[in-house]
N, C-alpha and C positions, 0 to 999 in steps of 0.2 A: 487491414492487418487482422490476423486471426485472434480470437479471444484468448487463446492459450499464450500468445506472445504478450498481450496486455497484462494478463495475470502474472506471468513470469517476470516481466519488468517491474511490476508493482512489488512482487515478493523480494526482488533484489534491491529495493530502495526507493522506488518511485510511487509508493502508495499514496502519500499525501498529495503529490501533484496530480495523481489520477483522480482522487476524490474532488479536488478543486475543479479540474477539467470536466469531470462528470457532472457536477452541479452547474458549472458555467454554461456548458453546451447542451444540457439536458440529454445526454447520451448514456445509455446503459443504466438508466435509473430504475428500470423495472426488473433487471436480472438479479435474482437473489444472491448469486455468488459474487457479484460486484458490490451490491448494497451491504452485505454482511462481511464479505471477505476482505475488502480493502481496509475497513476500520480494524479488523483483526491484525492485518499486516502492519498497520501503523503502531498498534500496541506492541507487537512482537519486535519491531524495529527499535522502538523506544526502549524496551526492556533490554535488548541486546546492546544498544548504545550505552545505557547506564551501567550495565554489567562490565563492558569493556573499559569504560571511563573510570569506574571504581577500581579496576585492576591495574590502571596505569597504562593500558595498551592503546588508548585512544583519547 
């Protein structure tokens, strides 16, 4: 699977699962864009969820 697909799926909501799988299987743990990008995606997804939840949309 290309790395662009992994990052795209992470961006669309799978970042937390990707972090868990990355640590569990020791895969992609040296690529800076996975090490730093996935936690940023988790923060963005959390903020978006809280924003939508506060607005009564979710």
